[in-house]
C-alpha positions as CSV (number, residue, x, y, z in Angstrom):
1,M,-43.3,-3.6,93.2
2,N,-46.8,-3.1,94.6
3,A,-48.2,0.3,93.7
4,Q,-49.9,0.6,97.1
5,A,-46.5,0.1,98.9
6,V,-45.2,3.3,97.3
7,G,-46.6,6.5,98.6
8,C,-46.1,9.6,100.7
9,I,-47.6,10.7,104.0
10,F,-48.7,14.3,104.3
11,D,-49.4,16.0,107.6
12,F,-51.8,18.9,107.4
13,S,-52.8,20.5,110.8
14,G,-52.6,17.2,112.6
15,F,-54.4,15.2,109.9
16,Q,-52.3,12.6,108.1
17,F,-53.1,11.7,104.5
18,R,-51.5,8.9,102.6
19,L,-51.0,9.5,98.9
20,T,-50.3,6.3,97.0
21,L,-49.4,5.6,93.4
22,D,-52.5,3.5,92.8
23,L,-53.3,4.0,89.2
24,Y,-56.8,5.5,89.0
25,F,-57.6,4.0,85.6
26,C,-56.6,0.4,86.6
27,K,-59.1,0.5,89.5
28,Y,-61.9,2.6,88.3
29,R,-62.1,2.2,84.5
30,N,-65.0,0.5,82.8
31,M,-62.7,-2.1,81.2
32,P,-60.8,-4.8,83.1
33,A,-57.0,-4.5,83.5
34,G,-55.1,-5.7,80.5
35,Q,-57.9,-4.9,78.1
36,S,-56.6,-1.4,77.3
37,K,-53.7,-2.8,75.3
38,K,-56.0,-5.1,73.3
39,S,-58.3,-2.1,72.8
40,A,-55.4,0.1,71.5
41,E,-54.4,-2.7,69.1
42,Q,-58.0,-3.0,68.0
43,V,-58.2,0.8,67.4
44,A,-55.0,0.7,65.4
45,R,-56.3,-2.2,63.3
46,Y,-59.6,-0.5,62.5
47,A,-57.8,2.7,61.8
48,D,-55.8,0.9,59.1
49,M,-59.0,-0.5,57.6
50,F,-60.6,3.0,57.5
51,S,-57.4,4.3,56.0
52,A,-57.5,1.7,53.3
53,M,-61.0,2.8,52.3
54,G,-60.0,6.5,52.7
55,T,-59.4,7.1,49.0
56,E,-62.1,7.7,46.5
57,P,-61.1,4.7,44.2
58,R,-61.0,2.2,47.1
59,L,-64.3,3.4,48.5
60,R,-65.8,3.1,45.0
61,I,-64.3,-0.4,44.7
62,M,-65.9,-1.4,48.1
63,Q,-69.3,0.0,47.0
64,L,-69.1,-1.9,43.8
65,L,-68.0,-5.2,45.4
66,L,-70.8,-4.8,48.0
67,S,-73.3,-4.3,45.2
68,A,-72.1,-7.5,43.6
69,H,-72.1,-9.5,46.9
70,P,-72.0,-12.5,47.4
71,D,-70.6,-13.4,44.0
72,G,-68.0,-10.5,43.8
73,L,-66.4,-9.4,40.5
74,V,-63.3,-10.4,38.5
75,V,-60.7,-7.7,38.0
76,C,-61.7,-6.9,34.4
77,E,-65.3,-6.3,35.5
78,I,-64.1,-3.9,38.2
79,Q,-61.8,-2.1,35.8
80,E,-64.6,-1.8,33.2
81,E,-67.1,-0.5,35.7
82,L,-64.8,2.1,37.4
83,D,-62.5,2.9,34.5
84,I,-59.3,2.6,36.7
85,P,-56.0,1.7,35.0
86,N,-55.0,-1.9,35.6
87,S,-51.8,-1.2,37.5
88,T,-53.6,1.3,39.8
89,L,-56.5,-1.0,40.3
90,S,-54.1,-3.8,41.3
91,H,-52.5,-1.5,43.9
92,H,-55.9,-0.6,45.4
93,L,-57.1,-4.1,45.5
94,D,-53.9,-5.3,47.2
95,K,-54.4,-2.6,49.9
96,L,-58.0,-3.7,50.5
97,K,-56.9,-7.3,50.6
98,A,-54.1,-6.6,53.0
99,E,-56.5,-5.0,55.4
100,G,-58.9,-7.9,55.2
101,L,-61.7,-5.9,53.6
102,V,-61.8,-8.1,50.4
103,R,-61.2,-11.8,49.7
104,V,-59.7,-13.2,46.5
105,E,-60.7,-16.4,44.8
106,R,-58.8,-17.7,41.8
107,E,-60.9,-18.9,38.9
108,G,-58.5,-20.3,36.3
109,T,-56.5,-17.2,35.1
110,F,-59.0,-14.7,36.7
111,L,-59.0,-13.3,40.2
112,R,-62.5,-12.8,41.7
113,Y,-62.7,-10.2,44.5
114,I,-65.4,-10.4,47.1
115,A,-66.2,-7.9,49.8
116,D,-65.5,-9.5,53.2
117,T,-68.8,-8.7,54.9
118,D,-67.7,-10.3,58.2
119,T,-64.8,-7.8,58.5
120,L,-67.0,-4.9,57.5
121,Q,-69.6,-5.9,60.1
122,K,-66.9,-5.9,62.8
123,L,-65.7,-2.6,61.6
124,L,-69.2,-1.0,61.8
125,Q,-69.8,-2.6,65.2
126,F,-66.6,-1.1,66.5
127,L,-67.5,2.3,65.1
128,Y,-71.0,2.4,66.5
129,A,-70.4,0.5,69.8
130,E,-70.1,3.6,71.9
131,C,-72.5,5.9,70.1
132,C,-75.4,3.4,70.0
133,T,-75.0,1.6,73.3
134,R,-73.2,3.5,76.0
135,N,-74.2,7.1,75.4
136,Q,-76.8,6.5,72.7
137,A,-75.7,9.5,70.7
138,V,-77.1,7.8,67.6
139,K,-80.2,5.6,67.8
140,V,-79.8,2.2,66.2
141,E,-83.1,2.8,64.4
142,N,-81.6,5.8,62.6
143,I,-78.7,3.7,61.4
144,I,-80.9,1.0,60.0
145,Q,-83.0,3.6,58.2
146,I,-79.9,5.0,56.6
147,C,-78.9,1.6,55.3
148,K,-82.3,0.8,53.7
């Protein structure tokens, strides 16, 4: 059914107005039709990533892995550095891996965890896309200074 075909005609003092069911957002939004579903899925995906880093131990693990980039660290090195029990550490690393924030490489009997900087870059680009480009709430130069 065409949205323009459905509507009502109102007659006010001899003037006729046609009210249609055209969807305002489909015609006048900044994004093309069909992209909003992709955007909603993207928001949900990034929300899961932020949630994965939303606990202190996982955020500390990410900081540690980023400091050891690009080589990463084996589990015993992470455990020694952060003093997290092995079973708990395994749970945290699995959550970070499931969200694509870390990669795992097997080295004999050891597992080496490496921060996935490509995923983190996409996550940061998503976070700062609006504030640094569209409305410029945060200047890009300020973000670069923070990271130095």
